[in-house]
C-alpha positions in Angstrom: 0.0 0.0 0.0 1.7 3.2 -1.2 2.1 5.9 1.4 2.5 3.6 4.5 5.8 3.9 6.3 8.1 0.8 6.1 8.2 0.6 9.9 4.4 0.0 10.0 4.9 -3.0 7.8 7.6 -4.3 10.2 5.3 -3.8 13.3 2.4 -5.6 11.5 4.7 -8.4 10.6 5.8 -8.8 14.2 2.2 -8.7 15.4 1.1 -11.4 13.0 4.1 -13.5 13.9 3.3 -13.4 17.6 -0.3 -14.2 17.0 0.5 -17.2 14.9 3.0 -18.5 17.4 0.5 -18.3 20.3 2.5 -15.8 22.3 1.0 -13.7 25.1 -2.1 -11.8 23.9 -0.9 -8.8 25.8 2.2 -8.6 23.6 0.0 -8.9 20.5 -2.3 -6.2 21.8 0.7 -3.9 22.5 2.1 -4.5 19.0 -1.3 -3.7 17.5 -1.5 -0.5 19.4 2.0 0.5 18.3 1.0 -0.2 14.7 -2.0 2.0 15.1 0.1 4.8 16.6 2.3 5.0 13.5 0.9 7.9 11.5 0.5 7.4 7.7 2.8 9.4 5.4 1.7 13.0 5.2 -0.4 13.9 2.3 1.2 15.9 -0.5 0.4 19.6 -0.4 -2.1 20.6 -3.0 -3.0 23.9 -4.7 -5.9 25.3 -6.6 -6.0 25.8 -10.3 -5.6 29.6 -9.7 -2.4 29.1 -7.9 -1.1 26.7 -10.5 -1.9 29.3 -13.2 0.0 32.0 -11.3 3.0 29.7 -11.0 3.0 28.7 -14.7 2.4 32.2 -16.1 5.8 33.3 -14.9 7.3 31.0 -17.5 4.4 30.6 -19.9 2.6 34.0 -20.0 0.0 32.7 -22.5 -1.3 29.8 -20.5 -4.9 30.0 -19.3 -7.3 28.1 -17.0 -9.0 26.9 -20.2 -5.7 25.5 -21.4 -5.1 23.6 -18.2 -8.6 22.2 -18.2 -8.1 21.2 -21.9 -5.0 19.3 -21.0 -6.9 17.5 -18.3 -9.7 16.6 -20.7 -7.0 15.1 -22.9 -5.9 12.9 -20.0 -2.4 14.4 -19.9 -2.9 15.5 -16.3 -5.2 14.0 -13.6 -5.6 16.4 -10.7 -7.5 15.2 -7.7 -11.0 16.6 -6.8 -12.4 17.8 -3.6 -15.8 16.5 -2.3 -17.3 19.7 -3.9 -15.6 19.0 -7.2 -12.8 21.5 -7.1 -9.5 20.6 -8.7 -6.5 20.2 -6.5 -3.0 20.0 -8.0 0.3 18.7 -6.5 3.8 19.8 -7.3 4.1 16.7 -9.5 1.1 17.9 -11.5 2.6 21.3 -11.9 5.9 19.8 -13.1 4.0 17.6 -15.5 2.2 20.7 -16.9 5.5 22.5 -17.1 6.9 19.6 -19.2 3.9 19.6 -21.5 4.0 23.4 -22.1 7.7 23.3 -22.7 7.5 20.6 -25.3 4.8 22.5 -27.1 6.5 25.8 -27.0 10.1 24.9 -27.6 9.9 21.6 -29.5 6.5 22.0 -31.0 5.6 18.5 -30.0 2.1 17.3 -30.8 -0.1 16.3 -27.9 -0.2 12.7 -29.1 3.6 12.5 -28.9 3.7 14.2 -25.5 1.2 11.7 -24.2 3.5 8.8 -25.4 6.5 10.5 -23.8 4.6 10.9 -20.5 3.4 7.3 -20.6 7.0 6.1 -21.1 8.2 8.2 -18.2 5.3 7.0 -16.0 6.2 3.4 -16.8 9.8 3.9 -16.0 11.0 3.3 -19.6 12.7 6.6 -19.7 13.7 9.1 -17.1 13.7 12.3 -19.1 12.9 13.5 -22.6 13.1 17.2 -22.2 14.8 18.6 -25.2 14.4 15.5 -27.3 13.8 16.2 -30.9 14.3 19.9 -30.5 14.4 21.7 -33.8 15.5 25.3 -33.9 13.9 25.9 -37.3 10.4 25.3 -36.0 8.2 28.2 -35.1 6.5 28.0 -31.7 2.8 27.3 -31.7 2.4 30.0 -29.1 2.9 32.6 -31.8 -0.4 31.5 -33.3 -2.6 31.5 -30.3 -5.1 34.3 -29.8 -3.4 37.5 -28.6 -4.3 39.3 -25.4 -7.3 41.4 -26.1 -6.2 45.0 -27.0 -8.1 48.0 -28.4 -5.7 50.1 -30.4 -6.7 53.0 -32.7 -5.0 53.5 -36.0 -2.9 56.2 -34.4 -1.8 53.8 -31.7 -0.8 51.2 -34.3 1.1 53.7 -36.3 3.0 55.0 -33.3 3.9 51.5 -32.0 4.9 50.2 -35.5 6.9 53.3 -36.4 4.6 54.1 -39.2 2.0 56.7 -40.1 -1.8 56.6 -40.0 -1.8 57.0 -43.7 0.3 53.9 -44.2 -1.9 52.0 -41.7 -5.0 52.8 -43.6 -3.3 51.8 -46.9 -2.6 48.4 -45.4 -6.3 48.2 -44.3 -7.3 48.9 -47.9 -5.2 46.1 -49.3 -6.4 43.7 -46.6 -3.2 43.2 -44.6 -5.0 44.3 -41.4 -8.6 44.8 -40.5 -10.1 46.7 -37.6 -13.0 45.1 -35.6 -16.6 46.3 -35.8 -15.7 49.2 -33.4 -12.7 50.3 -35.5 -10.0 49.0 -33.2 -6.9 47.0 -33.9 -4.9 44.3 -32.1 -1.2 43.8 -31.1 -1.0 41.4 -34.1 -1.9 44.3 -36.4 1.1 46.2 -35.0 3.4 43.3 -35.9 1.9 43.2 -39.4 2.4 46.9 -40.0 6.0 46.8 -38.6 6.9 43.9 -41.0 5.2 45.7 -43.9 7.1 48.9 -43.3 10.4 46.9 -43.2 9.5 45.2 -46.5 8.6 48.5 -48.1 12.2 49.7 -47.3 13.4 46.8 -49.5 11.1 47.8 -52.3 7.9 45.9 -51.7 4.9 47.8 -52.9 1.3 47.3 -51.8 0.6 44.9 -54.7 3.4 42.6 -53.5 2.2 42.9 -49.9 -1.3 42.0 -51.0 0.1 38.9 -52.7 1.7 37.8 -49.4 -1.7 38.4 -47.8 -3.4 36.2 -50.3 -0.9 33.4 -49.8 -1.4 33.6 -46.1 -5.2 33.3 -46.5 -4.8 30.2 -48.7 -2.6 28.6 -46.0 -5.2 29.5 -43.3 -7.9 27.9 -45.4 -6.0 24.7 -45.7 -5.6 24.6 -41.9 -9.3 25.4 -41.4 -10.3 22.5 -43.5 -8.6 20.1 -41.0 -9.6 22.0 -37.8 -13.2 22.9 -38.6 -14.6 19.3 -38.2 -12.9 19.1 -34.8 -14.5 22.4 -33.7 -18.0 21.2 -34.7 -17.8 17.9 -32.8 -20.0 17.3 -29.8 -17.1 17.3 -27.3 -17.2 19.8 -24.5 -13.6 20.9 -25.4 -14.2 20.9 -29.2 -13.4 24.6 -29.6 -10.3 24.3 -27.4 -9.1 21.3 -29.4 -9.6 23.0 -32.7 -7.7 26.1 -31.5 -4.8 24.0 -30.3 -4.8 22.0 -33.5 -4.8 25.1 -35.6 -2.0 26.7 -33.6 0.2 23.6 -34.1 -0.5 23.2 -37.8 0.0 27.0 -38.4 3.4 26.8 -36.8 4.4 23.8 -38.9 3.1 25.4 -42.1 5.0 28.6 -41.5 8.2 26.6 -40.6 7.8 24.6 -43.7 7.1 27.7 -45.8 10.2 29.4 -44.4 12.4 26.4 -45.2 11.1 26.1 -48.7 11.6 29.8 -49.4 15.2 29.5 -48.0 15.9 26.5 -50.2 14.5 28.2 -53.3 16.5 31.4 -52.7 19.7 29.3 -52.3 19.1 27.9 -55.8 18.5 31.4 -57.2 21.8 33.0 -56.2 
């Protein structure tokens, strides 16, 4: 029985030995009392999902409660539950989460492979796999998750991207960025404008930028063809699964695209 001190087993063994040999019942009784007096191993300290989130966000700023719940639904972690149904996590659970998130962020490892790695570690087949298969050319899936909600005006975007409002509106016109229904932009739009301004300095005009936009849309459509059926399934975590799948595929597509472009350019010059 896990968690019972070894000296408890010794006392019980002595108690049973005395009983089977017909020794004085008082001795047997005393041994039983000694066994009962040995306290079980202290329970592991647990923490709430909020505390876990706070700990993880120091290293993984994009992690959310929904993400943790999703990983639980995928059977990658199994926190205990209180009588009222609240999740309670141990330090081991947190380290397991840290491993999963590291593999996703740094090695871009699919959840299926992470599950196999964890199963191997749980069974004692391997002691550590952190860093296995790390490929520096892969883009992190974290870059494709929904950004933190921001509400930026065109002037804000121009200022943060080192551009002008006129240039920002020109990029809106060709479809590189799009404000929401209230006319606000996001942090991703700032990144797009910054990259577009840098490309303009190399001679890219709006027609060429629009071509890049169309290529990106085609790639997004390919990813959506795979992810949409997942999002429309009856699972409670269908949307979360689809978003996770999309992020992973997007990172792979961009990594592949970058490598192919590099290869083609090498052949050009």
